[in-house]
Biopython code that builds the backbone (N, CA, C, O; Angstrom):
import numpy as np
from Bio.PDB.StructureBuilder import StructureBuilder

atoms = [
    (1, "UNK", "N", (27.303, -95.603, 52.839)),
    (1, "UNK", "CA", (26.291, -94.549, 52.312)),
    (1, "UNK", "C", (25.166, -94.486, 53.292)),
    (1, "UNK", "O", (24.738, -93.402, 53.687)),
    (2, "UNK", "N", (24.669, -95.655, 53.702)),
    (2, "UNK", "CA", (23.511, -95.658, 54.547)),
    (2, "UNK", "C", (23.816, -94.979, 55.932)),
    (2, "UNK", "O", (22.969, -94.292, 56.502)),
    (3, "UNK", "N", (25.024, -95.200, 56.425)),
    (3, "UNK", "CA", (25.332, -94.618, 57.726)),
    (3, "UNK", "C", (25.484, -93.154, 57.674)),
    (3, "UNK", "O", (25.089, -92.447, 58.601)),
    (4, "UNK", "N", (26.046, -92.679, 56.618)),
    (4, "UNK", "CA", (26.134, -91.249, 56.406)),
    (4, "UNK", "C", (24.770, -90.585, 56.304)),
    (4, "UNK", "O", (24.515, -89.503, 56.833)),
    (5, "UNK", "N", (23.859, -91.347, 55.546)),
    (5, "UNK", "CA", (22.464, -90.746, 55.397)),
    (5, "UNK", "C", (21.801, -90.815, 56.756)),
    (5, "UNK", "O", (21.089, -89.875, 57.109)),
    (6, "UNK", "N", (21.985, -91.874, 57.551)),
    (6, "UNK", "CA", (21.390, -91.956, 58.977)),
    (6, "UNK", "C", (21.909, -90.793, 59.875)),
    (6, "UNK", "O", (21.147, -90.179, 60.621)),
    (7, "UNK", "N", (23.193, -90.528, 59.775)),
    (7, "UNK", "CA", (23.767, -89.544, 60.459)),
    (7, "UNK", "C", (23.207, -88.147, 60.145)),
    (7, "UNK", "O", (22.893, -87.345, 61.025)),
    (8, "UNK", "N", (23.103, -87.908, 58.792)),
    (8, "UNK", "CA", (22.484, -86.615, 58.445)),
    (8, "UNK", "C", (21.009, -86.592, 58.825)),
    (8, "UNK", "O", (20.524, -85.529, 59.210)),
    (9, "UNK", "N", (20.304, -87.634, 58.748)),
    (9, "UNK", "CA", (18.891, -87.662, 59.182)),
    (9, "UNK", "C", (18.795, -87.307, 60.703)),
    (9, "UNK", "O", (17.936, -86.516, 61.093)),
    (10, "UNK", "N", (19.686, -87.901, 61.561)),
    (10, "UNK", "CA", (19.744, -87.545, 62.891)),
    (10, "UNK", "C", (20.003, -86.036, 63.169)),
    (10, "UNK", "O", (19.344, -85.404, 63.996)),
    (11, "UNK", "N", (20.985, -85.514, 62.439)),
    (11, "UNK", "CA", (21.389, -84.078, 62.590)),
    (11, "UNK", "C", (20.158, -83.290, 62.164)),
    (11, "UNK", "O", (19.781, -82.356, 62.870)),
    (12, "UNK", "N", (19.501, -83.619, 61.031)),
    (12, "UNK", "CA", (18.306, -82.784, 60.557)),
    (12, "UNK", "C", (17.181, -82.853, 61.653)),
    (12, "UNK", "O", (16.476, -81.874, 61.900)),
    (13, "UNK", "N", (17.051, -84.035, 62.286)),
    (13, "UNK", "CA", (15.952, -84.145, 63.252)),
    (13, "UNK", "C", (16.174, -83.270, 64.439)),
    (13, "UNK", "O", (15.261, -82.567, 64.871)),
    (14, "UNK", "N", (17.445, -83.292, 65.017)),
    (14, "UNK", "CA", (17.713, -82.484, 66.113)),
    (14, "UNK", "C", (17.687, -80.911, 65.800)),
    (14, "UNK", "O", (17.284, -80.060, 66.593)),
    (15, "UNK", "N", (18.149, -80.682, 64.602)),
    (15, "UNK", "CA", (18.087, -79.201, 64.160)),
    (15, "UNK", "C", (16.711, -78.789, 63.961)),
    (15, "UNK", "O", (16.433, -77.618, 64.219)),
    (16, "UNK", "N", (15.693, -79.672, 63.489)),
    (16, "UNK", "CA", (14.356, -79.364, 63.304)),
    (16, "UNK", "C", (13.674, -79.172, 64.661)),
    (16, "UNK", "O", (12.834, -78.283, 64.798)),
    (17, "UNK", "N", (14.018, -79.990, 65.675)),
    (17, "UNK", "CA", (13.379, -79.726, 66.935)),
    (17, "UNK", "C", (13.893, -78.411, 67.593)),
    (17, "UNK", "O", (13.119, -77.744, 68.280)),
    (18, "UNK", "N", (15.181, -78.026, 67.397)),
    (18, "UNK", "CA", (15.624, -76.816, 67.887)),
    (18, "UNK", "C", (15.012, -75.637, 67.208)),
    (18, "UNK", "O", (14.720, -74.650, 67.882)),
    (19, "UNK", "N", (14.802, -75.666, 65.951)),
    (19, "UNK", "CA", (14.194, -74.613, 65.227)),
    (19, "UNK", "C", (12.702, -74.404, 65.581)),
    (19, "UNK", "O", (12.229, -73.269, 65.637)),
    (20, "UNK", "N", (12.003, -75.462, 65.809)),
    (20, "UNK", "CA", (10.651, -75.452, 66.222)),
    (20, "UNK", "C", (10.570, -74.811, 67.606)),
    (20, "UNK", "O", (9.723, -73.958, 67.870)),
    (21, "UNK", "N", (11.464, -75.243, 68.470)),
    (21, "UNK", "CA", (11.400, -74.577, 69.886)),
    (21, "UNK", "C", (11.753, -73.089, 69.859)),
    (21, "UNK", "O", (11.336, -72.347, 70.748)),
    (22, "UNK", "N", (12.500, -72.646, 68.874)),
    (22, "UNK", "CA", (12.820, -71.263, 68.720)),
    (22, "UNK", "C", (11.655, -70.377, 68.275)),
    (22, "UNK", "O", (11.655, -69.168, 68.506)),
    (23, "UNK", "N", (10.648, -71.009, 67.624)),
    (23, "UNK", "CA", (9.605, -70.207, 67.059)),
    (23, "UNK", "C", (8.714, -69.670, 68.225)),
    (23, "UNK", "O", (8.523, -70.373, 69.217)),
    (24, "UNK", "N", (8.197, -68.486, 68.110)),
    (24, "UNK", "CA", (7.356, -67.895, 69.159)),
    (24, "UNK", "C", (5.982, -68.349, 68.889)),
    (24, "UNK", "O", (5.536, -68.412, 67.743)),
    (25, "UNK", "N", (5.329, -68.657, 69.906)),
    (25, "UNK", "CA", (3.884, -68.969, 69.899)),
    (25, "UNK", "C", (3.012, -67.764, 70.145)),
    (25, "UNK", "O", (3.402, -66.645, 69.812)),
    (26, "UNK", "N", (1.863, -67.958, 70.708)),
    (26, "UNK", "CA", (0.986, -66.848, 71.062)),
    (26, "UNK", "C", (1.564, -65.988, 72.195)),
    (26, "UNK", "O", (1.410, -64.767, 72.241)),
    (27, "UNK", "N", (2.218, -66.685, 73.077)),
    (27, "UNK", "CA", (2.696, -65.999, 74.317)),
    (27, "UNK", "C", (4.216, -65.623, 74.139)),
    (27, "UNK", "O", (4.876, -65.177, 75.078)),
    (28, "UNK", "N", (4.684, -65.811, 72.994)),
    (28, "UNK", "CA", (6.185, -65.437, 72.874)),
    (28, "UNK", "C", (6.993, -66.739, 73.123)),
    (28, "UNK", "O", (6.562, -67.633, 73.852)),
    (29, "UNK", "N", (8.086, -66.796, 72.535)),
    (29, "UNK", "CA", (8.929, -68.096, 72.668)),
    (29, "UNK", "C", (10.380, -67.654, 72.915)),
    (29, "UNK", "O", (10.692, -66.520, 73.278)),
    (30, "UNK", "N", (11.214, -68.640, 72.687)),
    (30, "UNK", "CA", (12.570, -68.396, 72.847)),
    (30, "UNK", "C", (13.203, -67.343, 71.864)),
    (30, "UNK", "O", (14.233, -66.726, 72.134)),
    (31, "UNK", "N", (12.510, -67.202, 70.732)),
    (31, "UNK", "CA", (13.068, -66.194, 69.778)),
    (31, "UNK", "C", (12.909, -64.823, 70.316)),
    (31, "UNK", "O", (13.752, -63.975, 70.024)),
    (32, "UNK", "N", (11.920, -64.538, 71.063)),
    (32, "UNK", "CA", (11.688, -63.166, 71.623)),
    (32, "UNK", "C", (12.807, -62.819, 72.620)),
    (32, "UNK", "O", (13.230, -61.668, 72.729)),
    (33, "UNK", "N", (13.288, -63.888, 73.367)),
    (33, "UNK", "CA", (14.290, -63.562, 74.363)),
    (33, "UNK", "C", (15.710, -63.378, 73.670)),
    (33, "UNK", "O", (16.641, -62.834, 74.264)),
    (34, "UNK", "N", (15.808, -63.846, 72.433)),
    (34, "UNK", "CA", (17.039, -63.682, 71.684)),
    (34, "UNK", "C", (17.011, -62.449, 70.830)),
    (34, "UNK", "O", (17.837, -62.358, 69.921)),
    (35, "UNK", "N", (16.140, -61.492, 71.036)),
    (35, "UNK", "CA", (16.069, -60.250, 70.210)),
    (35, "UNK", "C", (15.074, -60.227, 69.202)),
    (35, "UNK", "O", (15.076, -59.305, 68.385)),
    (36, "UNK", "N", (14.179, -61.173, 69.154)),
    (36, "UNK", "CA", (13.178, -61.156, 68.105)),
    (36, "UNK", "C", (11.903, -60.333, 68.439)),
    (36, "UNK", "O", (10.946, -60.310, 67.666)),
    (37, "UNK", "N", (11.924, -59.681, 69.575)),
    (37, "UNK", "CA", (10.814, -58.924, 70.026)),
    (37, "UNK", "C", (10.722, -57.562, 69.365)),
    (37, "UNK", "O", (9.601, -57.081, 69.201)),
    (38, "UNK", "N", (11.792, -56.901, 68.973)),
    (38, "UNK", "CA", (11.760, -55.522, 68.571)),
    (38, "UNK", "C", (11.887, -55.549, 67.057)),
    (38, "UNK", "O", (12.255, -56.554, 66.450)),
    (39, "UNK", "N", (11.572, -54.415, 66.484)),
    (39, "UNK", "CA", (11.733, -54.117, 65.062)),
    (39, "UNK", "C", (10.635, -54.851, 64.284)),
    (39, "UNK", "O", (10.972, -55.503, 63.296)),
    (40, "UNK", "N", (9.337, -54.796, 64.653)),
    (40, "UNK", "CA", (8.338, -55.439, 63.846)),
    (40, "UNK", "C", (8.092, -54.667, 62.624)),
    (40, "UNK", "O", (8.218, -53.442, 62.613)),
    (41, "UNK", "N", (7.716, -55.401, 61.510)),
    (41, "UNK", "CA", (7.214, -54.787, 60.318)),
    (41, "UNK", "C", (5.727, -54.600, 60.293)),
    (41, "UNK", "O", (5.091, -54.890, 61.306)),
    (42, "UNK", "N", (5.148, -54.169, 59.289)),
    (42, "UNK", "CA", (3.737, -53.965, 59.173)),
    (42, "UNK", "C", (2.925, -55.265, 59.445)),
    (42, "UNK", "O", (1.837, -55.252, 60.021)),
    (43, "UNK", "N", (3.517, -56.346, 59.002)),
    (43, "UNK", "CA", (2.678, -57.598, 59.142)),
    (43, "UNK", "C", (2.738, -58.196, 60.601)),
    (43, "UNK", "O", (2.012, -59.141, 60.910)),
    (44, "UNK", "N", (3.542, -57.675, 61.408)),
    (44, "UNK", "CA", (3.530, -58.027, 62.812)),
    (44, "UNK", "C", (4.544, -59.137, 63.086)),
    (44, "UNK", "O", (4.647, -59.599, 64.222)),
    (45, "UNK", "N", (5.267, -59.559, 62.109)),
    (45, "UNK", "CA", (6.353, -60.488, 62.253)),
    (45, "UNK", "C", (7.722, -59.848, 62.132)),
    (45, "UNK", "O", (7.843, -58.877, 61.385)),
    (46, "UNK", "N", (8.734, -60.301, 62.790)),
    (46, "UNK", "CA", (10.048, -59.696, 62.682)),
    (46, "UNK", "C", (10.757, -60.390, 61.584)),
    (46, "UNK", "O", (10.336, -61.426, 61.069)),
    (47, "UNK", "N", (11.863, -59.776, 61.239)),
    (47, "UNK", "CA", (12.872, -60.329, 60.153)),
    (47, "UNK", "C", (13.414, -61.581, 60.686)),
    (47, "UNK", "O", (13.506, -62.559, 59.944)),
    (48, "UNK", "N", (13.800, -61.631, 61.977)),
    (48, "UNK", "CA", (14.409, -62.866, 62.510)),
    (48, "UNK", "C", (13.388, -64.068, 62.471)),
    (48, "UNK", "O", (13.766, -65.200, 62.170)),
    (49, "UNK", "N", (12.185, -63.799, 62.762)),
    (49, "UNK", "CA", (11.208, -64.838, 62.652)),
    (49, "UNK", "C", (10.954, -65.300, 61.256)),
    (49, "UNK", "O", (10.715, -66.493, 61.071)),
    (50, "UNK", "N", (10.985, -64.399, 60.186)),
    (50, "UNK", "CA", (10.845, -64.773, 58.886)),
    (50, "UNK", "C", (11.972, -65.630, 58.444)),
    (50, "UNK", "O", (11.747, -66.640, 57.777)),
    (51, "UNK", "N", (13.139, -65.289, 58.773)),
    (51, "UNK", "CA", (14.333, -66.095, 58.552)),
    (51, "UNK", "C", (14.318, -67.386, 59.185)),
    (51, "UNK", "O", (14.645, -68.390, 58.552)),
    (52, "UNK", "N", (13.936, -67.435, 60.473)),
    (52, "UNK", "CA", (13.757, -68.644, 61.217)),
    (52, "UNK", "C", (12.701, -69.657, 60.512)),
    (52, "UNK", "O", (12.895, -70.871, 60.443)),
    (53, "UNK", "N", (11.636, -69.039, 60.034)),
    (53, "UNK", "CA", (10.701, -69.865, 59.318)),
    (53, "UNK", "C", (11.251, -70.392, 57.988)),
    (53, "UNK", "O", (10.928, -71.521, 57.618)),
    (54, "UNK", "N", (12.062, -69.632, 57.259)),
    (54, "UNK", "CA", (12.712, -70.118, 55.956)),
    (54, "UNK", "C", (13.621, -71.206, 56.313)),
    (54, "UNK", "O", (13.629, -72.219, 55.613)),
    (55, "UNK", "N", (14.401, -71.098, 57.348)),
    (55, "UNK", "CA", (15.373, -72.152, 57.812)),
    (55, "UNK", "C", (14.660, -73.404, 58.166)),
    (55, "UNK", "O", (15.038, -74.504, 57.764)),
    (56, "UNK", "N", (13.587, -73.215, 58.952)),
    (56, "UNK", "CA", (12.744, -74.410, 59.327)),
    (56, "UNK", "C", (12.264, -75.182, 58.117)),
    (56, "UNK", "O", (12.427, -76.400, 58.031)),
    (57, "UNK", "N", (11.639, -74.420, 57.135)),
    (57, "UNK", "CA", (11.120, -75.034, 55.897)),
    (57, "UNK", "C", (12.272, -75.817, 55.212)),
    (57, "UNK", "O", (12.077, -76.949, 54.769)),
    (58, "UNK", "N", (13.465, -75.202, 55.132)),
    (58, "UNK", "CA", (14.574, -75.908, 54.462)),
    (58, "UNK", "C", (14.953, -77.160, 55.184)),
    (58, "UNK", "O", (15.246, -78.171, 54.546)),
    (59, "UNK", "N", (14.958, -77.134, 56.504)),
    (59, "UNK", "CA", (15.303, -78.353, 57.247)),
    (59, "UNK", "C", (14.310, -79.364, 57.233)),
    (59, "UNK", "O", (14.620, -80.556, 57.252)),
    (60, "UNK", "N", (13.034, -78.933, 57.197)),
    (60, "UNK", "CA", (11.875, -79.863, 56.952)),
    (60, "UNK", "C", (12.084, -80.619, 55.689)),
    (60, "UNK", "O", (12.012, -81.847, 55.660)),
    (61, "UNK", "N", (12.354, -79.858, 54.598)),
    (61, "UNK", "CA", (12.577, -80.450, 53.324)),
    (61, "UNK", "C", (13.679, -81.458, 53.284)),
    (61, "UNK", "O", (13.499, -82.553, 52.752)),
    (62, "UNK", "N", (14.864, -81.106, 53.855)),
    (62, "UNK", "CA", (16.020, -82.003, 53.963)),
    (62, "UNK", "C", (15.612, -83.170, 54.811)),
    (62, "UNK", "O", (16.034, -84.279, 54.483)),
    (63, "UNK", "N", (14.856, -83.053, 55.844)),
    (63, "UNK", "CA", (14.469, -84.157, 56.728)),
    (63, "UNK", "C", (13.577, -85.204, 55.947)),
    (63, "UNK", "O", (13.698, -86.425, 56.046)),
    (64, "UNK", "N", (12.677, -84.548, 55.169)),
    (64, "UNK", "CA", (11.747, -85.371, 54.303)),
    (64, "UNK", "C", (12.470, -86.225, 53.313)),
    (64, "UNK", "O", (12.272, -87.429, 53.147)),
    (65, "UNK", "N", (13.420, -85.400, 52.603)),
    (65, "UNK", "CA", (14.160, -86.178, 51.567)),
    (65, "UNK", "C", (14.993, -87.271, 52.181)),
    (65, "UNK", "O", (15.074, -88.343, 51.582)),
    (66, "UNK", "N", (15.638, -87.086, 53.359)),
    (66, "UNK", "CA", (16.430, -88.091, 53.938)),
    (66, "UNK", "C", (15.595, -89.222, 54.429)),
    (66, "UNK", "O", (16.009, -90.380, 54.394)),
    (67, "UNK", "N", (14.350, -88.875, 54.913)),
    (67, "UNK", "CA", (13.459, -90.018, 55.294)),
    (67, "UNK", "C", (13.070, -90.913, 54.136)),
    (67, "UNK", "O", (13.078, -92.140, 54.235)),
    (68, "UNK", "N", (12.737, -90.275, 53.060)),
    (68, "UNK", "CA", (12.391, -91.049, 51.815)),
    (68, "UNK", "C", (13.576, -91.899, 51.306)),
    (68, "UNK", "O", (13.413, -93.055, 50.917)),
    (69, "UNK", "N", (14.804, -91.265, 51.326)),
    (69, "UNK", "CA", (16.008, -92.015, 50.959)),
    (69, "UNK", "C", (16.321, -93.246, 51.840)),
    (69, "UNK", "O", (16.703, -94.322, 51.379)),
    (70, "UNK", "N", (16.121, -92.986, 53.156)),
    (70, "UNK", "CA", (16.307, -94.044, 54.070)),
    (70, "UNK", "C", (15.351, -95.232, 53.898)),
    (70, "UNK", "O", (15.728, -96.388, 54.090)),
    (71, "UNK", "N", (14.057, -94.899, 53.516)),
    (71, "UNK", "CA", (13.055, -95.896, 53.249)),
    (71, "UNK", "C", (13.459, -96.747, 52.098)),
    (71, "UNK", "O", (13.389, -97.975, 52.157)),
    (72, "UNK", "N", (13.916, -96.049, 50.963)),
    (72, "UNK", "CA", (14.178, -96.817, 49.722)),
    (72, "UNK", "C", (15.605, -97.479, 49.752)),
    (72, "UNK", "O", (15.814, -98.536, 49.157)),
    (73, "UNK", "N", (16.538, -96.851, 50.434)),
    (73, "UNK", "CA", (17.790, -97.577, 50.495)),
    (73, "UNK", "C", (17.951, -98.596, 51.621)),
    (73, "UNK", "O", (18.761, -99.519, 51.531)),
    (74, "UNK", "N", (17.185, -98.419, 52.655)),
    (74, "UNK", "CA", (17.211, -99.398, 53.873)),
    (74, "UNK", "C", (16.427, -100.633, 53.518)),
    (74, "UNK", "O", (16.312, -101.547, 54.334)),
]
sb = StructureBuilder()
sb.init_structure("model")
sb.init_model(0)
sb.init_chain("A")
sb.init_seg("    ")
for serial, (resi, resn, name, xyz) in enumerate(atoms, 1):
    if name == "N":
        sb.init_residue(resn, " ", resi, " ")
    sb.init_atom(name, np.array(xyz, "f"), 0.0, 1.0, " ", f" {name:<3s}", serial, name[0])
structure = sb.get_structure()
């Protein structure tokens, strides 16, 4: 059980790093080169960036849960 949880924790951490790198900063990021630059809404963010933010929050929550479980089970 602990090995499966450690594997999931590692997958979540690499996924989280990837999603954070995809976010665009003030000067644009990798997401703008993947088609996130066009089609802005009135708020100034694209639909792709909103979905990327939602996915990042989900992975952060999974990473936090796996961290707490590893602390208590380890």
